NUPALO-163510 format. One line per 10 residues: number of its first residue (from 1); their letters; for each residue z, x, y of N, C-alpha, C. Coordinates in Angstrom, 1 decimal, always signed. Example, Ala and Ser with C-alpha at 12.3 -4.5 7.8 and 13.67 -1.06 7.14 Angstrom:
# NUPALO-163510
1) AS) +7.8,+13.2,-5.7,+7.8,+12.3,-4.5,+7.8,+13.2,-3.3; +7.1,+12.8,-2.2,+7.1,+13.7,-1.1,+7.9,+12.9,+0.0
***
This chain:
# NUPALO-163510
1) MIETAASKAV) +77.2,+58.2,+35.8,+77.3,+57.9,+37.2,+77.5,+59.2,+38.0; +76.7,+59.3,+39.1,+76.8,+60.5,+40.0,+78.0,+60.4,+40.8; +78.8,+61.5,+40.8,+80.0,+61.5,+41.6,+79.7,+62.1,+43.0; +79.9,+61.3,+44.0,+79.6,+61.7,+45.4,+80.8,+62.4,+46.0; +80.5,+63.0,+47.1,+81.6,+63.7,+47.9,+82.7,+62.8,+48.3; +82.3,+61.6,+48.7,+83.3,+60.5,+49.1,+84.2,+60.1,+48.0; +83.6,+59.9,+46.8,+84.4,+59.5,+45.7,+85.4,+60.6,+45.2; +84.9,+61.9,+45.4,+85.8,+63.0,+45.0,+87.0,+63.0,+46.0; +86.7,+62.8,+47.3,+87.8,+62.8,+48.3,+88.8,+61.7,+48.0; +88.3,+60.5,+47.6,+89.2,+59.3,+47.3,+90.1,+59.7,+46.1
11) DAYAHFKQKA) +89.5,+60.3,+45.1,+90.2,+60.7,+43.9,+91.3,+61.8,+44.3; +90.9,+62.7,+45.1,+91.8,+63.7,+45.5,+93.0,+63.2,+46.2; +92.8,+62.2,+47.2,+93.9,+61.7,+47.9,+94.8,+60.8,+47.1; +94.2,+60.1,+46.1,+95.0,+59.3,+45.1,+95.9,+60.2,+44.4; +95.4,+61.4,+44.0,+96.2,+62.4,+43.3,+97.3,+62.9,+44.2; +97.0,+63.2,+45.4,+98.0,+63.6,+46.4,+99.2,+62.6,+46.5; +98.8,+61.3,+46.6,+99.8,+60.3,+46.8,+100.7,+60.2,+45.6; +100.1,+60.4,+44.4,+100.9,+60.3,+43.2,+101.9,+61.5,+43.2; +101.4,+62.7,+43.5,+102.3,+63.9,+43.5,+103.4,+63.8,+44.5; +103.1,+63.2,+45.7,+104.2,+63.1,+46.7,+105.2,+62.1,+46.2
21) GEYAVRFVES) +104.8,+60.9,+45.7,+105.7,+59.9,+45.3,+106.6,+60.4,+44.1; +106.0,+61.0,+43.2,+106.8,+61.5,+42.0,+107.7,+62.6,+42.4; +107.3,+63.5,+43.3,+108.2,+64.6,+43.7,+109.5,+64.1,+44.3; +109.4,+63.0,+45.1,+110.6,+62.6,+45.8,+111.7,+62.0,+44.9; +111.3,+61.7,+43.6,+112.3,+61.1,+42.7,+113.3,+62.1,+42.3; +113.0,+63.4,+42.5,+114.0,+64.4,+42.1,+115.3,+64.3,+42.9; +115.3,+63.5,+44.0,+116.5,+63.3,+44.8,+117.3,+62.1,+44.4; +116.8,+61.4,+43.4,+117.5,+60.2,+42.8,+118.4,+60.7,+41.7; +119.6,+60.2,+41.7,+120.6,+60.5,+40.6,+121.1,+59.3,+40.0; +121.6,+59.4,+38.8,+122.2,+58.3,+38.1,+123.4,+57.7,+38.9
31) GMVVGLGTGS) +123.5,+56.4,+38.9,+124.6,+55.7,+39.6,+124.2,+55.4,+41.0; +123.0,+55.7,+41.5,+122.7,+55.5,+42.9,+122.1,+54.1,+43.1; +122.2,+53.6,+44.3,+121.5,+52.4,+44.8,+120.2,+53.0,+45.5; +119.1,+52.6,+45.1,+117.8,+53.2,+45.5,+116.9,+52.2,+46.2; +116.5,+52.5,+47.4,+115.5,+51.6,+48.1,+114.1,+51.9,+47.5; +113.4,+50.9,+47.1,+112.1,+51.1,+46.5,+111.0,+50.6,+47.5; +110.2,+51.6,+48.0,+109.3,+51.4,+49.1,+108.0,+50.6,+48.6; +107.2,+50.3,+49.6,+106.0,+49.5,+49.4,+104.8,+50.4,+49.8; +103.7,+50.2,+49.1,+102.5,+50.9,+49.4,+101.9,+51.8,+48.4; +100.8,+52.4,+48.6,+100.0,+53.1,+47.6,+100.6,+54.5,+47.2
41) TAIHAVRRIG) +101.5,+55.0,+48.1,+102.2,+56.3,+47.8,+103.6,+56.0,+47.2; +104.4,+55.1,+47.8,+105.7,+54.8,+47.3,+105.7,+54.2,+45.9; +104.6,+53.5,+45.6,+104.6,+52.9,+44.3,+104.7,+53.9,+43.1; +104.2,+55.1,+43.4,+104.3,+56.1,+42.3,+105.8,+56.6,+42.1; +106.6,+56.5,+43.2,+108.0,+56.8,+43.0,+108.7,+55.7,+42.2; +108.3,+54.5,+42.5,+108.9,+53.3,+41.8,+108.5,+53.4,+40.3; +107.3,+53.7,+40.0,+106.9,+53.8,+38.6,+107.6,+55.0,+37.9; +107.8,+56.1,+38.6,+108.5,+57.2,+38.0,+109.9,+56.9,+37.7; +110.6,+56.2,+38.7,+112.0,+55.8,+38.5,+112.0,+54.8,+37.3; +111.1,+53.9,+37.2,+111.1,+53.0,+36.0,+111.0,+53.7,+34.7
51) AMVRSGELRD) +110.1,+54.7,+34.6,+109.9,+55.5,+33.4,+111.2,+56.3,+33.1; +111.9,+56.8,+34.1,+113.1,+57.5,+33.8,+114.3,+56.6,+33.4; +114.3,+55.4,+33.9,+115.3,+54.4,+33.5,+115.1,+54.0,+32.0; +113.8,+53.8,+31.7,+113.5,+53.5,+30.3,+113.8,+54.6,+29.3; +113.6,+55.8,+29.7,+113.9,+57.0,+28.9,+115.4,+57.4,+28.8; +116.2,+56.8,+29.7,+117.6,+57.2,+29.8,+117.9,+58.4,+30.7; +116.9,+59.0,+31.3,+117.1,+60.1,+32.2,+117.9,+59.6,+33.5; +117.7,+58.4,+33.9,+118.5,+57.8,+35.0,+119.2,+56.6,+34.4; +120.5,+56.6,+34.7,+121.4,+55.5,+34.2,+122.1,+54.9,+35.4; +122.4,+53.6,+35.2,+123.2,+52.9,+36.2,+122.5,+52.9,+37.6
61) IVGVATSTAT) +121.2,+52.9,+37.6,+120.4,+52.8,+38.8,+120.3,+51.3,+39.2; +120.4,+51.0,+40.5,+120.1,+49.7,+41.0,+119.1,+49.8,+42.2; +118.1,+49.1,+42.1,+117.0,+49.2,+43.1,+117.1,+48.1,+44.2; +116.5,+48.4,+45.3,+116.4,+47.4,+46.4,+114.9,+47.4,+46.8; +114.2,+46.3,+46.5,+112.8,+46.2,+46.8,+112.5,+45.8,+48.3; +111.5,+46.5,+48.8,+111.2,+46.3,+50.3,+110.1,+45.2,+50.4; +109.6,+44.6,+49.4,+108.6,+43.6,+49.4,+108.5,+42.8,+48.1; +107.9,+41.7,+48.1,+107.8,+40.9,+46.9,+106.9,+41.6,+45.9; +105.9,+42.4,+46.4,+105.0,+43.2,+45.5,+105.8,+44.2,+44.8; +106.7,+44.9,+45.5,+107.5,+46.0,+44.9,+108.5,+45.3,+43.9
71) LREAMELGIP) +109.0,+44.2,+44.3,+110.0,+43.4,+43.5,+109.4,+43.1,+42.1; +108.1,+42.6,+42.2,+107.5,+42.3,+40.9,+107.3,+43.5,+40.0; +106.9,+44.6,+40.7,+106.6,+45.8,+40.0,+107.9,+46.4,+39.3; +109.0,+46.3,+40.1,+110.3,+46.8,+39.6,+110.8,+46.0,+38.4; +110.6,+44.7,+38.5,+111.0,+43.8,+37.4,+110.2,+44.1,+36.1; +108.9,+44.3,+36.3,+108.1,+44.6,+35.1,+108.5,+46.0,+34.5; +109.0,+46.9,+35.4,+109.4,+48.2,+34.9,+110.8,+48.3,+34.3; +111.5,+47.2,+34.5,+112.9,+47.1,+34.0,+113.9,+47.8,+34.8; +113.6,+47.9,+36.2,+114.6,+48.5,+37.1,+115.6,+47.4,+37.5; +116.9,+47.6,+37.3,+117.8,+46.6,+37.7,+117.8,+46.5,+39.3
81) LLSDDLPREI) +118.0,+45.3,+39.8,+117.8,+45.1,+41.2,+119.1,+44.5,+41.9; +119.4,+45.0,+43.1,+120.5,+44.5,+43.9,+120.1,+43.2,+44.5; +121.1,+42.3,+44.7,+120.8,+41.0,+45.3,+120.3,+41.2,+46.8; +119.6,+40.2,+47.3,+118.9,+40.3,+48.6,+119.9,+40.5,+49.8; +121.2,+40.1,+49.6,+122.1,+40.3,+50.7,+122.6,+41.7,+50.9; +122.1,+42.6,+50.0,+122.5,+44.0,+50.1,+124.0,+44.3,+50.2; +124.7,+43.9,+49.2,+126.2,+44.0,+49.2,+126.7,+45.5,+49.1; +125.8,+46.4,+48.8,+126.2,+47.8,+48.7,+125.3,+48.7,+49.6; +125.9,+49.8,+50.1,+125.1,+50.7,+50.9,+124.0,+51.4,+50.0; +122.9,+51.6,+50.6,+121.8,+52.2,+49.8,+121.9,+53.8,+49.9
91) DVTIDGADEV) +121.9,+54.5,+48.8,+122.1,+55.9,+48.8,+120.8,+56.6,+49.3; +119.7,+56.2,+48.8,+118.4,+56.9,+49.2,+117.3,+55.9,+49.0; +116.4,+55.9,+50.0,+115.2,+55.1,+50.0,+114.0,+56.0,+50.0; +113.0,+55.7,+49.1,+111.7,+56.4,+49.1,+110.7,+55.5,+49.5; +110.0,+55.8,+50.6,+109.0,+54.9,+51.2,+107.8,+55.7,+51.8; +106.7,+55.1,+52.0,+105.6,+55.7,+52.7,+105.5,+55.5,+54.2; +104.5,+56.0,+54.8,+104.3,+55.8,+56.2,+102.8,+55.9,+56.5; +102.4,+55.3,+57.6,+101.0,+55.3,+58.0,+100.7,+56.5,+59.0; +101.7,+56.9,+59.7,+101.6,+58.0,+60.6,+102.9,+58.7,+60.8; +103.0,+60.0,+60.8,+104.2,+60.8,+61.0,+104.0,+61.8,+62.1
101) DPAFNLIKGG) +104.9,+61.9,+63.0,+104.8,+62.9,+64.1,+105.7,+64.1,+63.7; +105.6,+65.2,+64.5,+106.4,+66.4,+64.1,+107.9,+66.2,+64.1; +108.4,+65.2,+64.8,+109.8,+64.9,+64.8,+110.2,+63.9,+63.7; +109.3,+63.6,+62.8,+109.5,+62.6,+61.7,+109.7,+61.2,+62.2; +109.2,+60.9,+63.4,+109.1,+59.5,+63.8,+107.8,+58.9,+63.1; +107.9,+57.6,+62.8,+106.9,+57.0,+62.0,+106.3,+55.8,+62.6; +105.0,+55.5,+62.2,+104.4,+54.1,+62.3,+104.3,+53.6,+60.8; +104.9,+52.5,+60.6,+104.8,+51.8,+59.3,+104.4,+50.4,+59.4; +104.0,+49.8,+58.3,+103.6,+48.4,+58.4,+102.2,+48.1,+58.0; +101.4,+49.2,+57.6,+100.1,+48.9,+57.2,+100.0,+48.0,+56.0
111) GGALLREKIV) +101.0,+48.0,+55.2,+101.1,+47.2,+54.0,+101.7,+45.8,+54.3; +102.2,+45.6,+55.5,+102.7,+44.3,+55.9,+104.2,+44.1,+55.6; +104.9,+45.1,+55.2,+106.3,+44.9,+54.8,+107.3,+45.5,+55.8; +106.9,+45.7,+57.0,+107.7,+46.5,+58.0,+109.1,+45.9,+58.2; +109.2,+44.6,+58.2,+110.5,+44.0,+58.5,+111.5,+44.4,+57.4; +111.2,+44.1,+56.2,+112.1,+44.4,+55.1,+112.2,+45.9,+54.9; +111.2,+46.7,+55.1,+111.3,+48.1,+55.0,+112.3,+48.7,+56.1; +112.3,+48.1,+57.3,+113.2,+48.6,+58.3,+114.6,+48.2,+58.0; +114.8,+47.0,+57.4,+116.2,+46.6,+57.0,+116.7,+47.5,+56.0; +115.9,+47.9,+55.0,+116.4,+48.8,+53.9,+116.6,+50.2,+54.5
121) AQASRRLIIV) +115.7,+50.6,+55.4,+115.8,+52.0,+55.9,+117.1,+52.1,+56.7; +117.4,+51.1,+57.5,+118.6,+51.1,+58.3,+119.9,+51.0,+57.5; +119.8,+50.5,+56.3,+121.0,+50.4,+55.4,+121.1,+51.6,+54.4; +120.3,+52.6,+54.6,+120.2,+53.8,+53.7,+120.9,+55.0,+54.3; +121.6,+55.7,+53.5,+122.1,+57.0,+53.9,+121.0,+58.0,+54.1; +119.9,+57.9,+53.3,+118.9,+58.9,+53.3,+117.5,+58.2,+53.2; +116.6,+58.5,+54.0,+115.2,+57.9,+54.0,+114.2,+59.0,+53.8; +113.7,+59.1,+52.6,+112.7,+60.1,+52.2,+111.3,+59.4,+52.4; +110.4,+60.0,+53.2,+109.1,+59.5,+53.4,+108.1,+60.4,+52.6; +107.2,+59.7,+51.9,+106.2,+60.3,+51.1,+104.9,+60.0,+51.6
131) VDERKLSPQL) +104.0,+61.0,+51.9,+102.7,+60.8,+52.4,+101.7,+61.9,+51.9; +100.4,+61.6,+52.0,+99.5,+62.6,+51.9,+99.2,+63.2,+53.2; +98.6,+64.4,+53.2,+98.5,+65.2,+54.5,+97.7,+64.5,+55.6; +96.9,+63.5,+55.3,+96.2,+62.8,+56.3,+97.1,+62.0,+57.3; +98.3,+61.7,+56.9,+99.2,+60.9,+57.7,+99.9,+61.7,+58.7; +99.8,+63.0,+58.7,+100.5,+63.8,+59.7,+99.7,+63.7,+61.0; +100.4,+63.6,+62.1,+99.8,+63.4,+63.4,+100.5,+64.1,+64.5; +99.8,+64.6,+65.5,+100.5,+65.3,+66.6,+101.3,+64.3,+67.5; +100.9,+63.0,+67.5,+101.5,+62.1,+68.3,+101.3,+60.7,+67.8; +102.3,+59.9,+67.7,+102.2,+58.5,+67.1,+101.2,+57.7,+68.0
141) GTAWPVPIEV) +100.4,+56.9,+67.3,+99.4,+56.1,+67.9,+98.0,+56.8,+68.0; +98.0,+58.0,+67.6,+96.7,+58.8,+67.6,+95.7,+58.2,+66.6; +96.3,+57.9,+65.4,+95.4,+57.5,+64.3,+95.7,+56.1,+63.8; +96.7,+55.5,+64.3,+97.1,+54.2,+63.7,+97.7,+53.3,+64.8; +97.3,+52.0,+64.7,+97.9,+51.0,+65.7,+99.4,+50.7,+65.3; +100.1,+50.1,+66.1,+101.5,+49.7,+65.9,+101.5,+48.3,+65.3; +101.8,+48.1,+64.0,+101.9,+46.7,+63.5,+103.1,+46.0,+64.1; +103.0,+44.7,+64.4,+104.1,+44.0,+64.9,+104.1,+42.6,+64.2; +105.2,+42.3,+63.6,+105.4,+41.0,+62.9,+105.8,+40.0,+64.0; +105.0,+38.9,+64.1,+105.3,+37.9,+65.1,+105.4,+36.5,+64.5
151) MRYGYTSQVR) +106.2,+35.7,+65.2,+106.3,+34.3,+64.8,+105.0,+33.6,+65.2; +104.7,+32.6,+64.4,+103.5,+31.8,+64.7,+103.7,+31.0,+66.0; +104.9,+30.5,+66.1,+105.2,+29.7,+67.3,+105.1,+30.6,+68.5; +104.3,+30.2,+69.5,+104.2,+31.0,+70.7,+103.3,+32.2,+70.6; +102.5,+32.2,+69.5,+101.7,+33.4,+69.2,+100.8,+33.9,+70.4; +100.1,+33.0,+71.1,+99.2,+33.4,+72.1,+100.0,+34.0,+73.3; +101.2,+33.5,+73.5,+102.0,+34.1,+74.6,+102.4,+35.5,+74.3; +102.6,+35.8,+73.0,+102.9,+37.2,+72.6,+101.7,+38.1,+72.8; +100.5,+37.6,+72.5,+99.3,+38.4,+72.7,+99.2,+38.7,+74.2; +99.5,+37.8,+75.1,+99.4,+38.1,+76.5,+100.4,+39.2,+76.9
161) YLTALGAQVT) +101.6,+39.1,+76.3,+102.7,+40.1,+76.7,+102.3,+41.4,+76.2; +101.8,+41.5,+74.9,+101.4,+42.8,+74.4,+100.2,+43.4,+75.1; +99.3,+42.6,+75.5,+98.1,+43.0,+76.3,+98.6,+43.6,+77.6; +99.6,+43.0,+78.2,+100.1,+43.4,+79.5,+100.8,+44.8,+79.4; +101.3,+45.1,+78.2,+101.9,+46.4,+77.9,+100.9,+47.5,+77.6; +99.6,+47.1,+77.6,+98.5,+48.0,+77.4,+97.9,+48.1,+76.0; +98.2,+47.1,+75.2,+97.7,+47.1,+73.8,+96.4,+46.3,+73.7; +95.5,+46.8,+72.8,+94.4,+46.0,+72.3,+94.9,+45.4,+71.0; +95.0,+44.0,+71.0,+95.7,+43.3,+70.0,+94.7,+42.6,+69.0; +95.0,+42.9,+67.7,+94.2,+42.3,+66.7,+95.0,+41.5,+65.7
171) LRMTADGTPY) +94.8,+40.3,+65.5,+95.5,+39.5,+64.5,+95.0,+40.0,+63.1; +96.0,+40.4,+62.2,+95.6,+40.8,+60.9,+95.1,+39.7,+60.0; +94.0,+39.8,+59.4,+93.4,+38.8,+58.6,+93.3,+39.2,+57.1; +93.2,+38.2,+56.3,+92.9,+38.5,+54.8,+91.4,+38.5,+54.6; +91.1,+38.8,+53.3,+89.7,+38.9,+52.9,+89.0,+37.5,+53.0; +89.7,+36.4,+52.9,+89.1,+35.1,+53.0,+89.1,+34.6,+54.4; +89.4,+35.4,+55.4,+89.3,+35.0,+56.8,+90.4,+34.2,+57.4; +91.5,+34.2,+56.7,+92.7,+33.5,+57.2,+93.8,+34.6,+57.6; +94.7,+34.2,+58.5,+95.7,+35.2,+59.0,+96.5,+35.7,+57.8; +96.8,+37.0,+57.8,+97.7,+37.5,+56.9,+99.1,+37.0,+57.1
181) VTDNGNWIVD) +99.8,+36.6,+56.0,+101.2,+36.0,+56.2,+102.1,+37.0,+55.4; +103.2,+37.4,+56.1,+104.2,+38.3,+55.6,+105.0,+37.6,+54.5; +105.8,+38.4,+53.8,+106.8,+37.8,+52.9,+107.8,+36.9,+53.6; +107.9,+37.0,+54.9,+108.9,+36.2,+55.7,+108.2,+35.0,+56.4; +106.9,+34.8,+56.1,+106.2,+33.6,+56.6,+105.6,+33.8,+58.0; +105.6,+35.0,+58.5,+105.1,+35.3,+59.9,+103.7,+35.9,+59.8; +103.1,+36.1,+61.0,+101.9,+36.8,+61.1,+102.1,+38.3,+61.6; +101.1,+39.1,+61.4,+101.1,+40.5,+61.9,+100.0,+40.7,+62.9; +100.3,+41.3,+64.0,+99.3,+41.8,+65.0,+99.3,+43.3,+65.0; +98.1,+43.9,+64.9,+98.0,+45.4,+65.0,+97.6,+45.7,+66.4
191) CNFGPLENPE) +98.5,+46.5,+67.0,+98.4,+46.8,+68.5,+98.0,+48.2,+68.7; +96.8,+48.5,+69.3,+96.4,+49.8,+69.6,+96.8,+50.1,+71.0; +97.8,+51.0,+71.2,+98.2,+51.4,+72.5,+97.6,+52.8,+72.8; +96.9,+53.4,+71.9,+96.5,+54.8,+72.0,+97.7,+55.7,+71.7; +97.5,+57.0,+71.9,+98.6,+57.9,+71.7,+99.8,+57.6,+72.6; +101.0,+57.5,+72.0,+102.2,+57.0,+72.6,+103.0,+58.2,+73.3; +103.0,+58.2,+74.6,+103.7,+59.2,+75.4,+105.2,+59.0,+75.2; +105.7,+57.7,+75.1,+107.1,+57.4,+75.1,+107.3,+56.3,+74.1; +107.3,+56.6,+72.8,+107.5,+55.5,+71.8,+108.9,+54.8,+71.9; +109.9,+55.6,+72.4,+111.2,+54.9,+72.5,+111.2,+53.8,+73.6
201) ALARHLEARA) +110.5,+54.1,+74.7,+110.4,+53.1,+75.7,+109.6,+51.9,+75.2; +108.5,+52.1,+74.5,+107.7,+51.0,+74.0,+108.6,+50.2,+73.0; +109.3,+50.9,+72.2,+110.2,+50.1,+71.2,+111.2,+49.2,+71.9; +111.7,+49.7,+73.0,+112.7,+48.9,+73.8,+112.0,+47.6,+74.4; +110.8,+47.8,+74.9,+110.0,+46.6,+75.4,+109.8,+45.6,+74.3; +109.4,+46.1,+73.1,+109.1,+45.2,+72.0,+110.4,+44.5,+71.5; +111.5,+45.2,+71.5,+112.7,+44.6,+71.0,+113.3,+43.6,+71.9; +112.9,+43.7,+73.2,+113.4,+42.8,+74.2,+112.7,+41.4,+74.2; +111.6,+41.3,+73.5,+110.8,+40.1,+73.6,+111.1,+39.1,+72.4; +111.5,+37.9,+72.8,+111.7,+36.9,+71.8,+110.4,+36.5,+71.1
211) GLVEHGLFLN) +110.4,+36.3,+69.8,+109.2,+36.0,+69.1,+108.5,+37.2,+68.4; +108.8,+38.4,+68.9,+108.3,+39.6,+68.2,+109.4,+39.9,+67.2; +109.2,+39.6,+66.0,+110.2,+39.7,+65.0,+110.6,+41.1,+64.7; +109.6,+42.0,+64.5,+109.9,+43.4,+64.3,+108.6,+44.2,+64.5; +108.8,+45.5,+64.9,+107.7,+46.4,+65.1,+107.7,+47.5,+64.1; +106.6,+48.2,+64.0,+106.4,+49.2,+63.1,+106.7,+50.6,+63.5; +107.4,+50.8,+64.6,+107.9,+52.1,+65.1,+109.3,+52.3,+64.4; +109.3,+53.3,+63.5,+110.5,+53.7,+62.8,+110.9,+55.1,+63.4; +111.8,+55.0,+64.4,+112.2,+56.2,+65.2,+113.5,+56.7,+64.8; +113.6,+58.0,+64.6,+114.9,+58.7,+64.2,+115.5,+58.1,+63.0
221) MATDLVVAGG) +114.7,+57.7,+62.0,+115.2,+57.2,+60.8,+115.0,+58.1,+59.6; +113.8,+58.7,+59.5,+113.5,+59.5,+58.3,+114.3,+60.8,+58.3; +114.9,+61.1,+57.2,+115.7,+62.3,+57.0,+115.0,+63.4,+56.3; +114.0,+63.0,+55.5,+113.2,+64.0,+54.7,+111.8,+63.6,+54.6; +110.9,+64.6,+54.5,+109.5,+64.3,+54.4,+108.9,+65.1,+53.2; +108.1,+64.4,+52.4,+107.3,+65.0,+51.3,+105.9,+64.8,+51.6; +105.1,+65.9,+51.7,+103.7,+65.8,+52.0,+102.9,+66.5,+50.9; +101.9,+65.8,+50.4,+101.0,+66.4,+49.4,+99.6,+66.5,+49.9; +99.0,+67.7,+49.6,+97.6,+67.9,+50.0,+97.0,+69.0,+49.2; +96.0,+69.6,+49.7,+95.2,+70.5,+48.9,+96.0,+71.8,+48.6
231) DGVRYLPRP) +97.0,+72.1,+49.3,+97.9,+73.3,+49.1,+99.1,+72.9,+48.2; +99.1,+71.7,+47.7,+100.3,+71.3,+46.8,+101.2,+70.4,+47.6; +102.5,+70.4,+47.1,+103.5,+69.5,+47.7,+104.5,+70.3,+48.5; +104.7,+69.8,+49.7,+105.7,+70.4,+50.6,+106.8,+69.5,+50.8; +108.1,+70.0,+50.8,+109.2,+69.3,+51.1,+109.8,+69.8,+52.5; +110.0,+68.9,+53.4,+110.5,+69.3,+54.7,+111.7,+68.4,+55.1; +112.9,+69.1,+55.4,+114.0,+68.3,+55.9,+113.7,+68.0,+57.4; +114.4,+67.0,+57.9,+114.2,+66.6,+59.3,+114.5,+67.7,+60.3; +113.7,+68.0,+61.2,+113.9,+69.1,+62.2,+115.1,+68.8,+63.1
***
C-alpha cells in the first residue's frame, strides 16, 4: 500500500498523542486518587497507569473515570475505581483538551464528556492537560467551537438564546443521523462564537441560563500542560 503524506501526518499525531499521555503519568504516585480522562490522548495515560498497576510499579491507586468509555477501559485494565459520589479528593487528573490558550484556559467536550470531566477537574488538586501541538491556540474559539450540554426539554429555546449571544449553533449528531446523547442523557450543541475576546463573560452568560447543563470552557483550572510534537515532549507549568 502506498503511504500518502496525509497518512504519515495521521500516524505522526497518533504518536504525539501517545507520547504526551504517557509522559504525564510520571506525576502519578502510589497511593493517589487519579482522575482518568477521556479522549484519544488521555487514553494513553489510562493505559500506561493500568500497565504500571499490573506490574506493581504503582500500588494502592484508585481511579475516577470521566466517562463510561473510560470506565470500561479502566475496568478492563484492572485499575481500582472510586465510587461515583467521589468520597475522596482527587490528587491528580490527566485529561486532554480540544484547544488551549497561552494562559492554559481550555475548550473541552469534543468527546462529549465535558460535564463529568469538569466535575472531576474541579475536585482535583492538580489538572494535567495532555495535547498534541495542534491544540495550542492564540485565543480560544479560533479553532474549535464551544460544546454545550443541554437538556432536551426546551432545546429550541436554548438555540434561540445561544444564537442571540452570537453563536452559530449545531446539534451534534451520530453517524446514524440521530442526536448524540451524553452519558447523562442530554444532547450537545457545538457553538461557534469565533475567537473569544472575553471567555469569562461568555461563561457567566452560559452558567446563568437554566437548561444549559454545562459548557466546555474550562477556565483557570489546568495546572500543568504536556505538549507533544515534532520537537519532542514539552512540560509547562501554568504561567
